[in-house]
C-alpha positions as a printed Julia matrix, in Angstrom:
329×3 Matrix{Float64}:
  -3.86  -14.72  -16.75
  -6.89  -12.45  -17.05
 -10.19  -14.22  -16.32
 -13.21  -13.22  -18.33
 -15.44  -11.08  -16.15
 -18.65   -9.49  -17.3
 -18.18   -6.32  -15.26
 -20.82   -3.73  -16.06
 -20.78    0.0   -15.4
 -23.16   -0.7   -12.52
 -20.51   -2.83  -10.77
 -17.98   -0.02  -11.02
 -20.5     2.54   -9.75
 -21.59    0.3    -6.87
 -18.0    -0.3    -5.75
 -17.16    3.42   -6.0
 -20.3     4.24   -3.96
 -19.23    1.73   -1.3
 -15.75    3.27   -1.06
 -17.04    6.86   -0.9
 -19.68    5.87    1.66
 -17.09    4.17    3.86
 -14.81    7.21    3.73
 -17.71    9.55    4.51
 -18.67    7.46    7.55
 -15.03    7.38    8.66
 -14.45   11.12    8.61
 -18.0    12.35    9.18
 -19.08    9.98   11.96
 -16.24    8.07   13.59
 -13.47   10.69   13.42
 -15.2    14.07   13.37
 -12.94   15.31   16.16
  -9.16   15.06   16.11
  -7.97   12.49   18.61
  -5.26    9.9    19.01
  -6.09    6.52   17.48
  -5.32    3.83   20.03
  -3.74    0.52   18.93
  -6.82   -1.48   20.0
  -9.11    0.72   17.89
  -6.7     0.59   14.95
  -6.54   -3.21   15.22
 -10.35   -3.34   15.18
 -10.57   -1.26   11.98
  -7.72   -3.21   10.35
  -9.6    -6.44   11.08
 -12.85   -4.88    9.83
 -11.3    -3.96    6.48
  -9.74   -7.42    6.19
 -13.15   -9.03    6.8
 -14.75   -6.71    4.24
 -12.1    -7.74    1.72
 -12.71  -11.44    2.32
 -16.48  -11.0     2.12
 -16.15   -9.13   -1.16
 -13.72  -11.59   -2.74
 -15.34  -14.79   -1.52
 -19.05  -13.97   -1.3
 -20.24  -10.66   -2.76
 -18.31  -10.64   -6.05
 -18.87  -14.35   -6.92
 -22.62  -13.95   -6.44
 -22.99  -10.69   -8.39
 -20.33  -10.68  -11.14
 -20.68  -13.21  -14.0
 -17.46  -15.16  -14.54
 -16.11  -14.68  -11.01
 -15.15  -18.15   -9.71
 -12.78  -19.69   -7.17
  -9.71  -19.03   -9.33
 -10.74  -15.38   -9.66
 -10.99  -15.13   -5.87
  -7.48  -16.59   -5.63
  -6.16  -13.88   -7.96
  -8.02  -11.18   -6.03
  -6.62  -12.32   -2.66
  -3.1   -12.67   -4.1
  -3.23   -9.11   -5.42
  -4.59   -7.85   -2.1
  -1.81   -9.56   -0.1
   0.9    -8.22   -2.4
  -0.48   -4.67   -2.19
  -0.84   -4.84    1.6
   2.71   -6.06    2.06
   4.14   -3.49   -0.33
   2.34   -0.91    1.82
   4.49   -1.93    4.8
   7.38    0.14    3.47
   4.95    3.01    2.98
   4.02    2.74    6.67
   7.66    3.06    7.67
   8.21    6.12    5.48
   5.02    7.8     6.76
   6.22    7.21   10.33
   9.52    8.92    9.45
   7.62   11.85    7.88
   5.41   12.34   10.94
   8.42   12.13   13.24
  10.48   14.6    11.21
   7.72   17.23   11.13
   6.66   16.54   14.71
   3.02   15.9    13.8
   1.0    15.28   17.0
  -0.72   11.9    17.05
  -4.28   13.34   17.2
  -3.73   15.03   13.81
  -2.09   12.09   12.04
  -5.41   10.44   11.17
  -6.56   13.53    9.28
  -3.4    13.59    7.16
  -3.71    9.87    6.43
  -7.39   10.24    5.48
  -6.78   12.93    2.86
  -3.58   11.25    1.76
  -5.39    8.0     1.11
  -8.24    9.82   -0.66
  -5.65   11.28   -3.03
  -4.04    7.84   -3.36
  -7.37    6.34   -4.45
  -7.62    8.84   -7.31
  -3.96    8.38   -8.24
  -4.07    4.58   -8.18
  -7.29    4.51  -10.18
  -5.73    6.7   -12.86
  -2.52    4.64  -12.98
  -4.44    1.36  -13.17
  -6.55    2.66  -16.06
  -3.45    3.87  -17.92
  -1.62    0.59  -17.23
  -4.54   -1.51  -18.45
  -4.83    0.55  -21.64
  -1.09    0.35  -22.24
  -0.95   -3.43  -21.77
  -3.97   -3.97  -24.0
  -2.48   -1.9   -26.81
   1.21   -2.77  -26.37
   1.48   -6.32  -25.01
   5.27   -6.33  -24.64
   4.88   -3.68  -21.92
   4.31   -6.65  -19.6
   7.89   -7.76  -20.15
   9.14   -4.28  -19.22
   7.05   -4.45  -16.02
   8.47   -7.9   -15.3
  12.07   -6.78  -15.78
  11.43   -3.72  -13.6
   9.97   -5.83  -10.77
  12.82   -8.32  -11.01
  15.4    -5.52  -10.76
  13.46   -3.88   -7.89
  13.28   -7.14   -5.95
  17.0    -7.8    -6.37
  17.77   -4.24   -5.27
  15.59   -4.66   -2.16
  17.45   -7.88   -1.28
  20.75   -6.01   -1.37
  19.61   -3.16    0.9
  21.17   -3.29    4.36
  18.91   -3.44    7.42
  20.83   -0.59    9.06
  20.29    1.81    6.16
  19.49    5.3     7.56
  16.02    6.82    7.0
  15.61    9.37    4.18
  16.76   12.93    4.86
  13.55   14.93    4.47
  15.38   18.24    4.69
  16.53   17.55    1.12
  13.18   16.26   -0.1
  12.41   18.06   -3.4
   8.69   18.37   -2.56
   9.43   20.06    0.77
  11.9    22.44   -0.85
   9.57   23.22   -3.77
   6.55   23.93   -1.56
   8.52   26.15    0.81
  10.11   28.02   -2.1
   6.94   28.61   -4.15
   4.23   28.96   -1.5
   3.95   30.82    1.83
   4.3    28.31    4.68
   3.89   29.2     8.34
   6.32   27.99   10.97
   3.63   26.79   13.38
   0.79   24.28   13.23
  -2.74   25.66   13.5
  -4.52   22.65   14.94
  -5.49   20.18   12.22
  -5.91   22.92    9.59
  -3.98   22.84    6.34
  -4.13   26.63    5.92
  -3.96   29.52    8.37
  -3.94   33.29    8.36
  -0.8    35.04    9.56
   0.14   38.68    9.14
  -3.04   39.33    7.19
  -2.41   36.72    4.48
  -3.39   33.11    3.89
  -0.56   30.6     4.38
  -0.1    26.85    4.35
   0.59   25.15    7.66
   3.33   22.53    8.1
   0.51   19.96    8.09
  -0.16   20.81    4.42
   3.53   20.2     3.64
   3.28   16.83    5.4
   0.24   15.96    3.26
   2.13   16.88    0.07
   5.06   14.65    1.07
   2.73   11.75    1.94
   0.97   12.06   -1.43
   4.2    12.1    -3.42
   5.51    9.18   -1.37
   2.5     7.15   -2.52
   3.38    8.0    -6.12
   6.81    6.43   -5.58
   5.35    3.28   -4.04
   2.66    3.03   -6.72
   5.45    2.7    -9.32
   6.29   -0.65   -7.68
   2.83   -1.83   -6.66
   0.91   -1.2    -9.89
   3.25   -3.31  -12.1
   3.28   -5.97   -9.35
  -0.47   -6.43   -9.39
  -0.56   -6.46  -13.2
   1.86   -9.37  -12.88
  -0.88  -11.27  -11.04
  -3.89  -10.37  -13.18
  -4.67   -8.02  -16.05
  -8.41   -7.83  -15.37
  -8.89   -4.08  -14.53
 -11.7    -4.63  -12.02
  -9.63   -7.19  -10.1
  -6.6    -4.91  -10.13
  -8.61   -1.91   -8.98
 -10.64   -3.56   -6.21
  -7.73   -5.45   -4.64
  -5.6    -2.3    -4.75
  -8.31   -0.11   -3.24
  -9.1    -2.53   -0.4
  -5.38   -2.57    0.48
  -5.24    1.24    0.5
  -8.4     1.54    2.61
  -6.85   -0.69    5.26
  -3.54    1.17    5.18
  -4.67    4.04    7.44
  -5.62    1.82   10.38
  -2.7    -0.51    9.61
  -0.35    2.43   10.13
  -1.46    2.88   13.75
  -1.08   -0.87   14.33
   2.35   -1.3    12.75
   4.13    2.06   13.01
   5.66    1.18   16.36
   5.99   -2.56   15.68
   7.65   -2.7    12.26
  11.05   -3.13   13.88
   9.92   -6.59   15.04
   9.41   -7.73   11.41
  12.94   -7.17   10.18
  12.81   -9.99    7.59
   9.46   -8.96    6.07
  11.13   -6.63    3.57
  13.36   -9.47    2.35
  10.29  -11.65    1.95
   8.55   -8.95   -0.04
  11.64   -8.61   -2.24
  11.45  -12.35   -2.97
   7.77  -11.94   -3.89
   8.64   -9.15   -6.34
  11.36  -11.32   -7.89
   8.85  -14.18   -8.25
   6.23  -11.93   -9.89
   8.86  -10.45  -12.22
  10.02  -13.9   -13.32
   6.39  -15.02  -13.76
   5.68  -12.04  -16.04
   8.79  -12.71  -18.13
   8.08  -16.45  -18.42
   4.27  -16.32  -18.45
   3.7   -18.34  -21.66
   5.84  -21.39  -20.76
   4.48  -21.36  -17.19
   0.9   -21.32  -18.51
   1.66  -24.23  -20.83
   3.15  -26.19  -17.93
   0.74  -25.33  -15.11
  -2.36  -24.03  -16.89
  -5.06  -22.7   -14.59
  -3.12  -23.99  -11.56
  -0.68  -21.09  -11.94
  -3.18  -18.83  -10.12
  -3.17  -21.08   -7.07
   0.59  -21.56   -7.25
   1.02  -17.76   -7.19
  -1.2   -17.45   -4.12
   0.68  -20.29   -2.37
   4.09  -18.75   -3.14
   3.05  -15.3    -1.89
   1.44  -16.68    1.3
   4.33  -19.06    1.96
   7.05  -16.46    1.42
   5.36  -13.89    3.65
   4.66  -16.49    6.35
   8.29  -17.64    6.37
   9.6   -14.05    6.57
   7.24  -13.22    9.47
   8.1   -16.43   11.34
  11.82  -15.78   10.77
  11.39  -12.27   12.18
   9.62  -13.59   15.28
  12.13  -16.43   15.68
  15.22  -14.18   15.5
  13.76  -11.3    17.56
  14.79  -12.75   20.98
  18.31  -13.41   19.69
  18.53   -9.86   18.35
  17.43   -8.42   21.69
  19.92  -10.62   23.58
  22.66   -9.49   21.22
  21.75   -5.86   21.76
  21.73   -6.34   25.48
  25.18   -7.94   25.46
  26.51   -5.25   23.24
  25.21   -2.45   25.44
  26.73   -3.98   28.53
  30.22   -4.31   27.04
């Protein structure tokens, strides 16, 4: 399932330069001052990143990377969709974190920027380690497949009314507060402040630490999932990074609207089960479907997500009517 790509060091450097340049423009030009990101602006940037992803996968990469063809683009887009949808849960958790710590909306973008910068480094390291591990120990793929299958089944069994995580017991919060001086008050968008003549962390720094560790947890699911789609490191890395780059603006679009997509998590669980089964039965599936397996994977992911979104929209009016009847009883 790994297409042959003649990816040179120059391709890696060029992509890294693009990512760093985009982040520098984001923080240095468009968001120099702390302010609240409006939904219309967030939707614009979410659409911009989606267009950049499509341009890269369908035009830029095929014309510059030897061996990149239509089937490679299908793998790239499948990986991107899976990573974006797995990020939905991350959006929900980040919203809970911001709410728990009472982070004002104008400062949330700064936390997300540095959190995503750390996630880029983390994901890059995990992808490199995963690629090396799979290349040297092939049966690791079967462990990844079994893990994704178990994760998907577990997600299907989770109740919709499950309470949000209790951050007061979060080990990162407790460790930071125990080992480092943390002030009780925010100091604007700063991560450190001076109080009583000594340097201290602000609660915003604690929020950043929790966001970073949360991404570690989600990466444990997402990295094996994308290796279940392709084992070409450049494909894995670029699709993952494009999904992460769009996550910041996606948060401001979806944070208040995720409740309307109540079946999306079930759909994503089905996708994880499918990828897990595909990894475990890769050889017979390749013998049966051949190169068409790439397009079948894309169709299954798109179809499953579309059905879960449509089901969420279809049942939303009934859910609201039910709530209204219940509240009037």
